[in-house]
N, C-alpha and C positions, 0 to 999 in steps of 0.2 A: 600671619597666623597663631603665633605663639598666645596672640590676647585669646583669638577662638578657644585653642588648647588649654588656657587658665580656667576661661569661663565652663569648658565643659566637665574638667577637673571639680568644679564648685559642684556642677548641675547634679552629678553624677553621684553626691550625697545624698541626694533623695532617691528615696528607694522606689516612688511610681517612674520618677523617670529611667531608671536603671531598668526596670521592667523595660520601660519604649523604646531606649539605646539597647538590649539587647535583641528586639525584635528586627529594630533596622541595623543588625553589625552587618551580615551578611550584605545588604546591599551597601554599604558603606565601605566594606572590606573589597568590594567588586570592583568600585570605583574608584578604589586606592586611596580614600581618604583616610582610612587605618594606619596603612605604611606611610603616611605624610606625615601624623601625627609622632609616629613613634620613631620618626626622623629628628622631629622638632625637640622629643624629651628624652633623646639618647637611650631609646627603650623601648620597653612594652608601653601599654595602655595605664598599668597598674604604677610605670613610675610615676606619672601624675598626682601618687600620692604621696612619695616619699617625701621626707621631709629635708627641705633646700639645706637647712645648716647640716645637714649631717656630710662629714667630709668622703670624698669617694674615690677610689682610683690610687689609694695610700695604702700601704702594707698594716699599719691598723691605725684605729680612732681613738684619738686620745681622750677626747670627751674634756674632762673637767681636770685630768691631770698635767699641771703646770709645769713649764720649760722641759717637757720632755725630750732628749735629745734620739729621736727614733734610730739614725743610722749608729749612733754608740750604742743605744738600746740591743739593738740586733747584733752588733760586733759580741756584745759583754753578756746578752745571755740564752744565744741561740744553744739548743740542746746536743746531745748525741742521742737521734732515737733510738741507736741498737743499744743503750743505756737503760730505756725503759722498762725490757723484758729479757730473761734466757732466751734465747735461739740456738738449740742444738741441732737441729734439723733442715730443711725446706718444708714451708708450709704451702699450701696452698688453696687459696677461695673461691667461693663464687659469691656474685652478686647479683641476687632478684631483684633487677628494675624495670623502669620504663626506661628502655634506651635513647631514649630522643633527648635526653635532661644529660647535661655535663657532669662526666663520671672523672674529670684530672682528678679529683682530691682523693677518688678512691685505687686510682692509678699509682698515683705518687707516693700515697702512705704505704700501701704496697712495696714498690722498691724501694722507700727507705728503710723500710726491715726484711728485705731481699726475698718477700714471697710473690708467687705467683696467683695471678688473678684472672678469675674467666666470667664472664657476663651472661644472664640469663633477660630475654625479653619479656615481660610479665604478657607481651601481646603475642607468644610466639605458640602457636597453636600445637606444636610438639615439645612443649616444653615438660611436662611429666615424664616423657621418651627421655629427653635429656637430662635432667632431675637425676632418673634411676639410674643413669649409666655414670652418673660426675663422681670423679675420685676426688673431689673438695675435702679437705678437711674440715670444714666449715661452711657455711652460709649466711652470708647477709642479707636484712631483706629491707632494702628502703623503698618505702610504699609512698614516693610522693609522685604525685600526678593528679589526673582530673576525679571530680566526683567519681564518676564512674567506675574507673580503672583503681579507685581506693578502694572500691567495694569488692573488687576484684582480687586484691592483694590482701582483702583480710579472708574471702572465702579462699584463697590457695594458701596462707598460713596454716587454717587451722586443716587442711588436709596434709600439710606435709607435718603438723606435731603430729595426727593420727595416724597415720597410713605409710609415713617413712620413717628413715635412722637419721635423718641428717640432723646435725646437731646446726641451729640457727642462732643467730645475735641480730639484733634483742630477742629478750626472750618471746615467748610467745603472750606472755601476760601483758607486757610492756607496749607491744604490737596493738594487741585489742582493742587498749585505750587511746591509743595515737589519732589524733584530728579524729574524734568520738566524743564528744562532751556529754551524749545520753550516756554513754556507758561508763565515761569517766565519774558523772555524776553518781550513777550507780553503784562504782566501785567505793569511792567514798564512802558515801553512806553505808555500805554493809560491812566495812572494814572499822568504823566509827572514826574516820582520820577528821581532823577539825576540819570545817572547809565552812564556805558560806549556806547556808541555808537554800535550796534547791529544791524546783518543782518540776517534774516534766510532764505536760498534756499530751495526750492522745484524738481529746475531739473538743470541740466548739463549746460545749454546755460546762463540761468542768471547769474550762480553762475562766471561763466567763464569771462563773459563779464565785473562781479565786480573787479575780479581781475585784468583785464586789463588796469585797470585806479586808483586802491585802494592806499594808502601809505602803507607801509609795515616795521616794520612787521605787523601781524593780528592775533589775538590769535582764534583756532576753539577748539571748545568745542560740546561733545558728549549731546545727551538729558539726560543722567542718567549719573549717576558714581560722586564720591566724590573722595575728597583728591587727587582732578588734575589729576584721573585715566584715565579721557578722553579729556585732553587738552593738543593742542599742539600749539607752537609757528611757526608759518609760515613767515619767514624770506624774502621770493621772492615769484613771479610769479611761478617759474617753481614749487617750491614745493607744492604751493597755488592749483595749475590746476592737480599736480599729485595726492594728497589728494582729489580733487575734482572727479577723474575719480574714484579711489577706493570708494567713500561713492555713488557716481551714478552708479558705472557699474559691482561692485563688494559688499565688503564689510570693514567692521571694527571694531576691537575688542581695547574694553580699556583695559588699564595696568591692568594685576593682575587678569585679564581675562582670564580662559580656556574654558568658554563653549561656545561651537561655535553659540550655538542658541539664545546668548544672542547678536549676532551681531547689528551695527548699520548700517542702510543704508538710502539711497535716501531723503537725507537732508544735507545741512549746516548750523552751526551756527558760526557765525563769528563777532567777538568782536574787537575793537578798541582797541590796545594795550597802556597802559596808560604807558608812559615814567617817570621813578622815582620814581614810586606810592609805598607809603609807604601802608602794609593793618592792620586792626583791625580787632578782632572780640568780639562784643556785643550780648553778650546774655540776654533775656527778658521769666524770666520763671514766669508767673503770673505778681506780684508787685515787683518783685527780680530781682535785674537788675545785669550782672558781665560785664568784657570785661578786653583787653591784648591787648599788639602788638602782631602780628603776625610776625615770624622772620624766617631765614633760614639760611644755610651755603651758602659759598661763590659758593661752586659745586654745588648748587642746583637752578633750574631754578625757582621753585614755594615756593608760602607761603603754601598753603594747602598741605596737606601734608608729608610736613618735619620736622614734630614731632617735632618742636620746637616753642618756643615762649616767649613772652618777660611780664612775672608778673611785672616788677617793674616799668612798662609803661600802669598804670590804664586808662581807656578812660578818655578824656579832658569830660568839660561840656558840649563844642559845641558838639561833639560827642554825646552825650548821648542823648542830645536834637534834635539833627537829627533823633536817632532812634524812640524817643520818638513818635515825632510828626507822623512818620509811623503809628507806632505799635496803636498808639489811633486814627487815623485817619482809619486804615482798619481792628479795631476789633481784633489785632492780641494779642491771647493767651500764643502764647510763642514761641519764635521764636530767630533765631541763625542770624545774620546781619553781613556778612562779608564784610566790608568797605575798597574801596581805599579812601587814601587820594590824592592828585597829587600837582601837585609842587608847585600852586598855593593856596592848602590851601581847595579845591574844595572837598566835600565828595562825592563818586559815591556809590550807590548800586553794589558791585559783585556778591553776592549771598546770597539767603536767605532760610533756611530750617526752617521748625517746627520740627523736629526729627534729632539731631545731637550726634555726640560722646561727651559725657559729661562723664570725667571716673575722676573727683578729689572732692572732698568734698568740697572744690571752687575752682572758676574759677577767682576770684577777689584779689588783694592783695592791701591793702592803706598803706604806709610805714610800709609794711612788716608783715601787721595784716591782716588775712583773713574777709572778709565779703561781704556785699553786699549792691547796692546801691538801693534805694526805692525814688521813687517819692512823696512826699507830700504836697500837695496845691503848685509845682511848683518850691518845692526847695528839691534839690536834698540832701537825708540825708546818710550817710554811717552807718550800722552798723555791731559790730564786728560780727564774729561767722561761724561756717561750714554749709552752709546753703546749698550748692548744693548735696545733698547727694543720694543716689540709681538713680545714672546718671539724674539728675534734676527731679525724677519723684515725689519724693516726692512734691515738689513746683508744679507741676502739678496737683499731686491730691489733695492738699489744695486748688488751684488757684479753681479747678473743685467745690470743696464743697463750697466754697467762691459765686461762679456765681451762684449755685442753693440755697443758701441762701437768696441771693439778691431776685431772682425769687418768692421764697416762701413769700417773705416780700413783695413784691408788689403785689402778689396776696391775700395777707390777707387784704393790704390797701383798693384793690378796692375790695373785699365782704364786710367791715365793713360802 
């Protein structure tokens, strides 16, 4: 059966087979074939795509950091959460989520900072009645779910912004571009932020005309989808027009997707292919900054979703300054920057995600020491420690509290 599982993971790379598999998926599930595959893979169908070289079930993945003693690192660099932010009263936070997901990171972060927590289900028909009666100091919005509920999250976020006085985290601007590549492309273009040239088409005729004259290869991306599951490199006009026909006259399923109701159709997002680009990930969580170079095996196409990175290559000061300037101008609270560096050294924004995979207690090493960068009066300062715990949510919570403290201070000054 493992041979069948491996073969299935290979053929699911082909988009036409994904469509076929999505149509027979309910039958496979009824016959318990899917359940059997999950047992063989130790998880969901999507786990068949996980790079087998990635270390699992460890406190953190060391990648190319050599001779790191994990237990010694934990003993030496574990931080005191309550030193992250001044806490002079009891806080209570709400979390707008799909309550079917694992909420343990949120719960543990609140416990670490002695904050109360309550959870609001995006699927609750009485959601706004409950939010109206909420006594929370602030509301975290975590729109991690299926494609349909993602759109519901966006709708409700807009209503919360315009029709309530709730303080939300991350910001509405950040949430608007989360898992929304068409929106992100427009955001980058409107604000003149350097990025690979991107075109979005909403009809076949205009897309085909573009493919007649553009330079190849080009990159196709779906509106939603992480880890390069909806990304394809189109090497010539024939491949581009074939995909355009599928997008405008049929539908498209991302890799790892087995639910045909999650189909993408009616548009094409095409990005310039950056030859020879390096890619870096820079993470901002409050005033903490982390980062590394993204990596891949020779037989892998994309850095995203490769399961590999180079922790031995922390972000340069120029790269940190590039991301910091964007974050400051647009008041980002927490953001993951995926940045290309082209062959001339120019930085280009590839992706921006306010919620992101964050599994390790550090996402930065400097000379094999885990820690974070902080920008203090324009100077980048390294502080050793394991700061990135509970999926970055401890830092998110500490930052939200600091923002509420600042707001309270300003209010007191206005009254005095």
